C-alpha positions as CSV (number, residue, x, y, z in Angstrom):
1,X,1.0,-18.5,5.7
2,X,-2.8,-17.1,4.9
3,X,-4.0,-14.3,7.6
4,X,-7.4,-13.2,8.1
5,X,-7.9,-9.2,7.7
6,X,-10.8,-7.1,8.1
7,X,-11.7,-4.8,5.6
8,X,-11.7,-1.9,7.7
9,X,-7.9,-2.8,8.6
10,X,-7.5,-3.5,4.7
11,X,-8.6,-0.1,4.2
12,X,-6.4,1.5,6.8
13,X,-3.2,0.1,5.2
14,X,-4.4,1.2,1.8
15,X,-4.7,4.5,3.2
16,X,-1.5,4.8,4.8
17,X,0.1,3.6,1.8
18,X,-1.7,5.6,-0.5
19,X,-0.3,8.8,1.8
20,X,3.2,8.0,1.7
21,X,3.1,7.9,-2.1
22,X,1.6,11.3,-1.9
23,X,-1.8,10.3,-3.5
24,X,-4.3,12.7,-3.4
25,X,-1.6,15.8,-3.6
26,X,-2.8,18.0,-6.7
27,X,0.2,17.3,-9.5
28,X,1.8,14.3,-7.5
29,X,2.0,11.4,-10.2
30,X,-0.1,8.9,-8.2
31,X,-2.9,11.4,-8.4
32,X,-2.8,12.2,-11.9
33,X,-2.5,8.4,-13.0
34,X,-5.3,7.5,-10.4
35,X,-2.9,5.0,-9.0
36,X,-2.6,5.4,-4.9
37,X,-0.2,2.7,-4.5
38,X,2.3,3.8,-7.4
39,X,1.7,0.6,-8.3
40,X,3.6,-0.8,-11.5
41,X,2.2,-4.5,-11.0
42,X,-0.1,-4.1,-13.9
43,X,1.6,-2.7,-16.1
44,X,0.1,-0.6,-19.2
45,X,-4.1,-1.9,-18.4
46,X,-4.7,0.1,-21.7
47,X,-3.9,3.9,-20.4
48,X,-0.3,3.7,-20.6
49,X,2.3,4.1,-17.9
50,X,4.1,7.1,-16.4
51,X,7.8,7.1,-15.2
52,X,8.5,8.4,-11.5
53,X,11.4,9.9,-10.6
54,X,13.7,9.9,-7.6
55,X,14.1,7.0,-5.2
56,X,12.9,3.2,-6.6
57,X,11.7,5.1,-10.0
58,X,9.7,3.1,-12.2
59,X,7.2,2.8,-14.7
60,X,3.8,3.2,-12.7
61,X,0.3,2.0,-14.1
62,X,-2.1,4.7,-15.2
63,X,-5.8,3.6,-14.1
64,X,-8.9,4.4,-15.7
65,X,-10.3,5.8,-12.3
66,X,-9.3,6.4,-8.7
67,X,-11.7,3.5,-7.8
68,X,-9.6,1.2,-9.9
69,X,-6.7,2.3,-8.6
70,X,-7.7,1.8,-4.9
71,X,-8.9,-1.9,-6.0
72,X,-5.5,-2.7,-7.3
73,X,-4.0,-1.4,-4.2
74,X,-6.5,-3.7,-2.1
75,X,-5.6,-6.5,-4.6
76,X,-1.7,-6.2,-3.9
77,X,-2.3,-6.4,0.0
78,X,-5.0,-9.1,0.0
79,X,-2.4,-11.1,-2.3
80,X,0.1,-10.6,0.5
81,X,-2.1,-11.6,3.6
82,X,-3.2,-14.8,1.5
83,X,0.3,-15.9,1.1
84,X,0.2,-15.0,-2.6
85,X,2.8,-12.3,-3.1
86,X,5.9,-13.4,-4.9
87,X,7.9,-10.3,-2.9
88,X,6.3,-9.8,0.2
89,X,4.8,-11.6,3.1
90,X,2.9,-11.0,6.1
91,X,5.5,-11.8,8.2
92,X,7.5,-8.5,7.0
93,X,7.8,-5.6,9.3
94,X,6.4,-2.4,7.8
95,X,10.0,-1.2,7.3
96,X,11.1,-3.9,5.4
97,X,8.1,-3.9,3.1
98,X,8.8,-0.2,2.6
99,X,12.4,-1.0,1.6
100,X,11.2,-3.5,-1.0
101,X,8.2,-1.4,-2.1
102,X,9.9,1.9,-2.6
103,X,13.6,1.5,-1.8
104,X,13.0,4.7,0.8
105,X,13.6,4.2,4.2
106,X,11.1,6.7,5.3
107,X,8.1,4.9,3.6
108,X,7.8,2.3,6.1
109,X,8.0,4.8,9.0
110,X,5.5,7.1,7.5
111,X,3.1,4.1,6.8
112,X,3.5,2.7,10.5
113,X,3.1,6.3,11.6
114,X,-0.4,6.8,9.9
115,X,-1.3,3.2,11.1
116,X,-0.3,4.3,14.9
117,X,2.3,1.2,15.1
118,X,6.2,0.8,15.1
119,X,7.6,0.3,11.5
120,X,9.1,-3.0,13.0
121,X,5.5,-4.7,13.8
122,X,5.1,-7.1,10.9
123,X,1.7,-7.0,8.9
124,X,0.5,-10.4,10.7
125,X,1.0,-8.8,14.1
126,X,-1.0,-5.7,12.7
127,X,-3.9,-7.9,11.6
128,X,-3.6,-9.7,15.2
129,X,-3.9,-6.8,17.0
130,X,-6.9,-6.0,18.7
131,X,-9.5,-3.8,16.8
132,X,-9.0,-0.2,18.1
133,X,-11.8,2.4,18.7
134,X,-11.0,4.0,15.1
135,X,-11.4,0.6,13.6
136,X,-14.4,0.3,15.5
137,X,-15.9,3.4,14.1
138,X,-14.9,2.6,10.3
139,X,-16.1,-1.0,10.6
């Protein structure tokens, strides 16, 4: 199932994910690794990996720049909306994606809160939601 998603909504989603992952907080691993999504998908892209700790610990990719990390996170969610992910799909709730993504039950709740929606909303439902004032202002 391929779902159309606006650039503005995609940006809201990746910002919410980055916030849930701790990106931007000085000293936190996603910040140090230029990896706002705490992604492991790309493995070592020439800058190594760093082992996270806690729930869902993994070897996350170190990107050369924040821009590279942001692009990788946008690419991940574009694949989900395009039906090209082998793990996630747009009919999954934000809560379900969170459990698969981070193994942390609070992840989906935090992402949904940042998006201003319920954690049981699917990405497909989110994409079908009429554009709100905050998205219009950012478009």
